[in-house]
C-alpha positions in Angstrom: 21.1 73.3 91.2 21.7 73.5 87.5 23.4 70.6 85.6 25.4 71.4 82.6 26.2 68.6 80.2 29.8 68.8 79.2 30.9 66.9 76.2 34.3 66.1 75.7 35.7 66.6 72.2 35.8 62.8 71.6 32.2 62.5 72.6 31.2 65.4 70.4 32.8 63.7 67.5 30.9 60.5 68.2 27.6 62.2 68.4 28.2 64.1 65.2 29.3 60.9 63.4 26.3 59.0 64.6 24.0 61.8 63.4 25.6 61.8 60.0 25.1 58.1 59.8 21.4 58.5 60.7 21.0 61.2 58.2 22.8 59.2 55.5 20.7 56.2 56.3 17.6 58.3 56.1 18.5 59.8 52.7 19.7 56.5 51.0 17.3 55.3 48.2 16.1 51.8 48.6 16.8 49.6 45.6 13.8 49.0 43.3 12.5 45.5 43.6 11.3 44.1 40.2 7.9 42.6 40.5 7.8 38.8 40.0 6.0 38.1 36.8 4.8 34.5 36.5 6.1 32.7 33.4 3.2 31.3 31.4 4.3 28.4 29.1 2.1 27.6 26.1 1.9 23.8 25.8 3.3 22.5 22.5 0.4 21.0 20.7 1.5 18.2 18.4 0.3 18.3 14.8 -2.8 16.4 14.0 -2.8 13.3 11.8 -4.5 15.4 9.1 -1.9 18.2 9.3 1.0 15.7 9.0 -0.7 14.2 5.9 -1.0 17.6 4.3 2.7 18.3 5.2 3.7 15.0 3.5 1.7 15.7 0.3 3.6 18.9 -0.1 7.1 17.6 1.0 7.0 14.5 -1.2 5.9 16.6 -4.1 8.6 19.2 -3.4 11.3 16.6 -4.0 9.7 14.2 -6.6 7.2 16.1 -8.7 8.4 16.3 -12.3 7.8 20.1 -12.3 9.0 20.8 -8.8 11.3 23.7 -9.8 8.3 26.0 -9.5 7.4 25.0 -6.0 7.8 27.4 -3.0 9.2 26.7 0.4 7.2 25.0 3.1 6.8 28.2 5.0 5.5 30.1 2.0 3.1 27.3 0.9 1.7 26.5 4.3 0.2 23.1 3.6 -1.6 23.0 6.9 -3.6 26.1 5.9 -5.6 24.1 3.3 -9.0 22.7 4.1 -8.2 19.1 3.2 -5.8 16.8 1.4 -7.2 17.4 -2.1 -7.0 21.1 -1.7 -3.3 20.8 -1.0 -2.8 18.7 -4.2 -5.0 21.1 -6.3 -2.8 24.0 -5.2 0.3 22.1 -6.2 -1.2 21.2 -9.6 -1.8 24.9 -10.2 1.8 26.0 -9.4 4.1 27.1 -12.3 7.0 25.0 -13.6 9.5 24.9 -16.4 7.7 23.6 -19.6 4.9 22.4 -17.4 1.7 21.3 -19.2 -1.7 21.4 -17.6 -1.4 18.7 -15.0 -4.3 16.4 -15.5 -2.4 13.4 -14.1 -1.9 13.9 -10.3 -4.4 12.4 -7.9 -4.9 10.8 -4.4 -6.0 7.3 -4.0 -7.2 5.0 -1.2 -5.5 1.9 -2.5 -7.9 1.1 -5.3 -5.3 1.6 -8.1 -3.0 -1.1 -6.8 -6.0 -3.4 -6.5 -7.2 -2.8 -10.1 -3.6 -3.0 -11.4 -3.5 -6.5 -10.1 -6.7 -7.4 -12.0 -9.2 -7.3 -9.2 -12.4 -5.2 -9.7 -15.4 -4.6 -7.5 -18.0 -2.9 -9.7 -20.8 -3.8 -12.0 -18.5 -4.6 -14.9 -19.8 -2.4 -17.7 -19.5 1.1 -19.1 -21.8 3.3 -21.1 -21.7 6.1 -23.7 -24.1 8.1 -25.8 -24.3 7.4 -29.6 -26.2 10.7 -29.8 -28.0 12.8 -27.2 -31.0 10.5 -27.0 -29.3 7.2 -27.7 -27.5 5.6 -24.6 -25.5 2.5 -25.3 -23.5 -0.2 -23.5 -19.9 0.7 -24.3 -18.3 -2.4 -23.1 -18.8 -5.4 -20.7 -15.8 -6.8 -18.7 -15.5 -10.6 -18.9 -16.1 -12.5 -15.6 -18.0 -9.5 -14.2 -21.6 -9.4 -12.8 -22.7 -7.6 -16.0 -21.2 -10.4 -18.1 -23.2 -12.9 -16.1 -26.5 -11.2 -17.3 -25.4 -11.6 -21.0 -25.2 -7.9 -21.5 -23.3 -6.9 -24.7 -21.6 -3.9 -26.2 -24.0 -2.0 -28.5 -27.2 -2.8 -26.6 -29.4 0.3 -26.3 -30.3 1.4 -22.8 -34.0 2.5 -22.6 -34.4 2.6 -18.9 -32.1 3.0 -15.8 -33.6 2.5 -12.3 -37.1 3.3 -13.7 -36.1 6.5 -15.6 -36.6 6.4 -19.4 -37.2 8.5 -22.5 -36.3 12.2 -22.3 -35.2 11.7 -18.6 -32.1 10.0 -20.0 -31.3 12.7 -22.6 -27.7 13.9 -22.4 -28.9 17.4 -23.3 -29.9 17.9 -19.7 -27.0 18.1 -17.2 -29.2 16.7 -14.3 -29.8 13.6 -16.5 -26.1 13.1 -17.0 -25.5 13.3 -13.3 -28.2 10.8 -12.6 -26.9 8.3 -15.3 -23.3 8.6 -14.2 -24.3 8.1 -10.5 -26.4 5.1 -11.2 -23.7 3.3 -13.3 -20.5 4.5 -11.7 -21.6 5.4 -8.2 -21.5 3.4 -5.0 -24.9 1.8 -5.2 -25.0 -2.0 -4.7 -27.2 -2.6 -7.7 -28.6 -1.1 -10.9 -31.7 -1.9 -12.9 -31.7 -1.6 -16.7 -34.0 -2.2 -19.6 -32.0 -2.8 -22.8 -32.9 -3.2 -26.4 -31.0 -5.8 -28.4 -30.0 -5.5 -32.1 -32.9 -7.8 -33.0 -35.3 -5.3 -31.4 -36.3 -7.3 -28.4 -36.2 -5.8 -24.9 -34.7 -7.3 -21.8 -35.0 -6.2 -18.1 -32.2 -7.0 -15.8 -30.7 -6.1 -12.4 -26.9 -6.2 -11.9 -25.5 -6.5 -8.4 -22.0 -5.1 -7.7 -19.4 -7.8 -7.0 -15.6 -8.5 -6.8 -14.2 -10.4 -9.7 -10.9 -11.2 -11.5 -10.7 -8.8 -14.4 -9.7 -10.2 -17.8 -8.8 -7.1 -19.9 -8.7 -9.1 -23.1 -12.3 -8.5 -24.2 -12.1 -10.2 -27.6 -9.8 -11.8 -30.2 -10.6 -12.6 -33.8 -9.0 -13.5 -37.1 -10.0 -12.0 -40.4 -9.2 -13.0 -43.9 -8.4 -10.0 -46.0 -7.6 -11.0 -49.6 -4.7 -13.4 -49.2 -3.8 -12.1 -45.8 -4.7 -13.0 -42.3 -5.4 -10.0 -40.0 -5.5 -10.6 -36.2 -7.7 -8.5 -33.9 -7.4 -8.1 -30.1 -9.3 -5.8 -27.7 -7.2 -5.0 -24.7 -8.7 -2.8 -22.1 -6.1 -2.4 -19.3 -2.5 -3.1 -18.7 -3.0 -5.3 -15.6 -0.2 -7.3 -14.0 -2.2 -10.6 -14.2 -2.8 -10.4 -18.0 0.7 -11.0 -19.3 0.4 -14.7 -19.8 -2.9 -14.2 -21.5 -1.3 -11.7 -23.9 1.4 -14.2 -24.7 -1.1 -16.9 -25.4 -3.2 -14.7 -27.6 -0.3 -13.4 -29.8 1.1 -16.9 -30.1 -2.3 -18.1 -31.3 -2.3 -15.4 -34.0 1.1 -16.5 -35.1 0.0 -20.1 -35.3 -3.0 -19.0 -37.4 -0.7 -17.3 -39.9 -1.6 -13.6 -39.1 0.7 -11.2 -40.8 -1.0 -8.0 -39.7 -2.5 -7.0 -36.3 -5.2 -4.7 -35.1 -4.8 -3.7 -31.4 -8.0 -2.1 -30.0 -7.0 0.2 -27.2 -9.9 2.6 -27.5 -10.8 2.4 -23.8 -7.4 1.5 -22.4 -6.3 4.2 -19.9 -3.0 2.5 -19.1 -1.6 0.6 -16.2 1.6 -1.4 -15.6 4.7 -0.3 -17.4 6.1 -3.8 -17.1 3.0 -5.2 -18.9 3.4 -2.5 -21.6 6.9 -3.8 -22.2 5.6 -7.3 -22.6 3.0 -6.4 -25.2 5.6 -4.2 -27.0 8.1 -7.1 -27.2 5.4 -9.6 -28.3 4.3 -7.5 -31.4 7.5 -5.8 -32.3 9.6 -7.2 -35.2 12.5 -9.5 -34.2 14.8 -7.3 -36.2 14.7 -4.5 -33.5 15.8 -6.7 -30.5 18.7 -5.1 -28.7 17.8 -1.6 -30.0 16.6 1.1 -27.6 12.9 0.9 -26.9 12.5 4.0 -24.7 14.4 6.0 -22.1 12.9 7.1 -18.7 13.7 10.6 -17.6 13.0 11.0 -13.9 12.6 14.3 -11.9 15.9 16.2 -11.7 16.1 16.0 -8.0 15.6 12.2 -8.1 18.3 12.0 -10.8 20.7 13.9 -8.6 20.0 11.8 -5.6 18.7 14.7 -3.5 15.2 13.4 -3.0 16.1 12.2 0.4 12.5 12.1 1.6 12.1 8.8 -0.4 14.1 7.1 2.4 10.7 6.9 4.1 9.3 4.7 1.3 10.6 1.1 1.7 11.5 -0.8 -1.5 9.8 -4.2 -1.7 10.7 -7.2 -3.9 8.3 -9.1 -6.2 7.0 -11.1 -3.2 6.3 -8.0 -1.2 9.2 -8.4 1.2 11.7 -5.7 2.2 14.8 -5.6 0.0 18.2 -5.7 1.8 20.8 -3.2 0.8 23.7 -2.6 3.1 24.8 0.6 1.4 21.4 2.2 1.6 20.2 5.4 3.2 18.6 3.3 6.0 21.5 1.0 6.3 20.1 -2.6 6.1 16.9 -2.0 4.1 16.6 -0.5 0.6 14.3 2.4 0.0 13.1 4.4 -3.0 15.9 6.9 -2.1 18.5 4.2 -3.0 17.3 3.8 -6.6 19.5 5.1 -9.4 17.3 7.5 -11.4 19.8 8.7 -13.9 18.8 8.3 -17.6 21.6 5.8 -18.5 22.0 2.2 -19.4 24.0 1.6 -16.2 21.2 2.9 -14.1 18.6 0.7 -15.8 16.6 3.6 -17.3 17.2 2.8 -20.9 15.0 -0.1 -21.9 15.9 -2.2 -25.0 13.7 -4.3 -27.1 13.8 -8.0 -26.3 11.6 -9.9 -28.7 9.1 -12.4 -27.2 7.6 -15.2 -29.2 7.7 -15.7 -33.0 4.9 -13.4 -34.2 6.1 -11.2 -37.1 3.5 -8.5 -38.0 4.3 -6.4 -41.0 1.7 -3.8 -40.1 0.1 -2.9 -36.8 -3.1 -0.8 -36.6 -4.1 0.8 -33.2 -7.7 1.7 -32.6 -7.7 4.7 -30.2 -9.9 7.4 -28.7 -9.5 10.3 -26.4 -9.4 7.9 -23.4 -6.5 5.9 -24.7 -3.7 6.9 -22.4 -0.4 6.3 -20.6 0.8 2.7 -21.0 -1.2 2.5 -24.2 0.5 5.5 -25.6 3.9 4.2 -24.4 3.4 1.0 -26.5 2.4 3.0 -29.6 5.3 5.5 -29.2 7.8 2.7 -28.7 6.7 1.0 -32.0 6.5 4.3 -33.9 10.2 4.8 -33.1 11.2 1.7 -35.0 8.3 0.7 -37.4 7.6 4.2 -38.8 5.0 3.9 -41.5 4.0 0.4 -40.6 2.1 1.7 -37.5 -1.3 3.3 -38.2 -3.6 5.0 -35.7 -7.4 5.1 -36.3 -10.0 6.9 -34.3 -9.4 10.0 -32.2 -6.4 11.8 -30.9 -5.3 10.1 -27.7 -5.4 11.4 -24.2 -1.8 12.7 -24.0 0.1 11.3 -21.0 3.8 10.7 -21.7 4.5 10.7 -17.9 4.2 8.2 -15.1 4.6 7.6 -11.4 4.9 5.2 -8.6 2.7 5.3 -5.5 3.9 7.2 -2.5 2.3 5.9 0.6 1.2 8.6 3.1 -0.8 7.2 6.0 -4.0 5.8 4.5 -3.5 7.5 1.1 -1.4 6.9 -2.0 -0.1 10.0 -3.6 0.4 9.9 -7.4 2.2 12.8 -9.0 4.2 12.6 -12.3 7.8 11.6 -11.6 9.1 10.6 -15.0 8.7 11.1 -18.7 9.5 8.6 -21.5 10.9 9.1 -24.9 11.3 6.5 -27.7 14.4 5.5 -29.7 14.1 8.7 -31.8 13.9 10.8 -28.6 10.2 11.5 -29.3 8.0 12.2 -26.3 6.2 15.1 -24.8 2.9 14.3 -26.5 0.8 16.1 -23.9 -1.7 17.0 -26.5 -2.1 13.4 -27.5 -0.9 11.2 -30.4 -2.3 12.2 -33.8 -4.3 9.7 -35.7 -4.0 8.7 -39.4 -7.7 8.5 -39.8 -10.1 10.5 -37.6 -13.3 8.6 -36.8 -15.9 8.6 -34.1 -16.5 5.6 -31.9 -19.3 3.3 -33.1 -21.0 2.2 -30.0 -23.8 0.6 -31.9 -21.8 -2.6 -32.7 -20.0 -5.2 -30.7 -16.2 -5.7 -30.8 -15.1 -7.7 -33.8 -18.0 -6.7 -36.0 -16.5 -6.0 -39.4 -19.0 -3.2 -39.9 -17.8 -1.4 -36.7 -16.3 1.9 -38.0 -12.8 1.8 -36.5 -12.2 -1.9 -37.3 -13.7 -1.5 -40.8 -11.2 1.3 -41.5 -8.3 -0.9 -40.4 -9.5 -3.8 -42.6 -10.0 -1.4 -45.5 -6.4 -0.1 -45.3 -5.2 -3.7 -45.0 -7.0 -4.6 -48.2 -6.8 -1.4 -50.3 -4.2 0.8 -48.7 -6.9 3.5 -48.0 -9.2 4.2 -45.0 -12.4 4.0 -47.0 -15.3 3.3 -44.7 -19.0 2.7 -45.6 -21.3 4.3 -43.1 -24.6 4.0 -44.8 -27.4 2.9 -42.6 -25.5 3.3 -39.4 -26.3 5.8 -36.7 -22.8 7.1 -35.9 -22.3 10.1 -33.7 -20.4 11.7 -36.6 -23.6 11.4 -38.7 -25.9 12.7 -35.9 -24.1 16.0 -35.6 -22.3 15.5 -32.3 -19.2 17.7 -32.2 -15.8 16.7 -30.9 -16.3 19.2 -28.0 -19.6 17.5 -27.1 -18.0 14.2 -27.3 -15.3 15.2 -24.9 -17.8 16.7 -22.5 -19.8 13.5 -22.5 -16.6 11.5 -21.9 -15.8 13.6 -18.8 -19.4 13.5 -17.5 -19.6 9.7 -18.0 -16.0 9.0 -16.8 -15.9 5.5 -15.2 -14.8 6.3 -11.6 -13.6 2.7 -11.3 -11.3 2.7 -14.3 -7.7 3.7 -14.1 -5.9 6.3 -16.2 -2.1 6.3 -15.7 1.2 4.7 -16.2 2.6 3.0 -13.0 6.3 2.1 -13.0 6.5 -1.4 -11.6 9.7 -2.4 -13.5 12.7 -3.8 -11.7 14.9 -1.1 -10.1 18.7 -0.8 -10.0 20.1 0.6 -6.8 22.6 3.4 -6.8 26.0 2.3 -5.6 27.4 4.7 -3.1 
């Protein structure tokens, strides 16, 4: 028997529909499933202490450097790309800027400047220089120092250093200069010398490094020149602890009847601005009291109040405590961002003469050399603005530093970059090439301070007596007679630079805060 499947129309429709569904299902494309890619997050590595220090050197300079108009952005400069802190500062020094001179002023310090500014030293206490290539001499000895305790004197000839003598000390060989500089200005704990005194006798001595209170007044003396009394003072550094000693010395000159003054700043590289103001007011004529002494011109961004980074530098009072200032950037405490840097009387950046004491000097002679700088030049320029022809300069053109700074603390460093320039009453400043002398003479390191035959002093006394700079040099072994050129002299100065001495002008005057 055969069976025939009979499908009713409805059933046929169902089968067809089911078949279509199966076909459709079979032909439908499955959606693409995106592969799951694991997200790898790179951990954020915080900057190192060294990188933050290099950032800070750039960022503080960007807002406070006197010639900051030539500085690029942080992203272009990339301070972290430099090998070390000094490399960052060196690159900043080389950047262009409007009317920018060669920057020989900026430096990094480990706190030694503030210590020396306060009158505390930790060295041997003497310096050296060549009278000629074969004749090494003691340039000066600091009072109270380890060297002073050995009775070492300026002008003594050095015939041996740490066992080396003769041609091994000649300045004509660079290796010898390196050795001599390292022995005297390096970090060794002691140095052995053989010196020859003016009487021809030799003396062997060993000097041990030590900490001592530095008295920068090396010598004072009174000379009788005809019917006049001429006072003489050797002042080696504008320390904050020497102000009362300066007052006492100048008062003694007045009591002794001095009418003219010789100020020996030949080795004075500067220091405290406040101390420079004290010396200026002690020796300036009473007639100028109330007149403008000098004006301070700070970096433009500081004048405009846009150097906001200075809010990170707290402003301390004379006792070292934080100053309160309710209107300040940081609210309760005053910072360097709150100071008024505008060049105005109201802002406190125009300093007037305020005569101290009774001394009245009709003429002032400054003995200067290429190392005379900063606060020393400030005093001279201040007085040239009001005494005109009654101020005479004898020696060499000065260093040329009409700019100054305050310390910016960055971690364990102090950053010093020029932040201001000064100009005297006549609006004279900008002496970047140095102050020109009235009589050009070499330093005479063969004689002690106060010796009337010492060349620079002799020139001052000659002018006081005769009105001319006639100097007798017969029989003396001056560098100028031995053929040492000015270039050679400068090279030697750089090679024998005292690493412990300070060259700068630190603003430590009282500040006025900007009223918001």
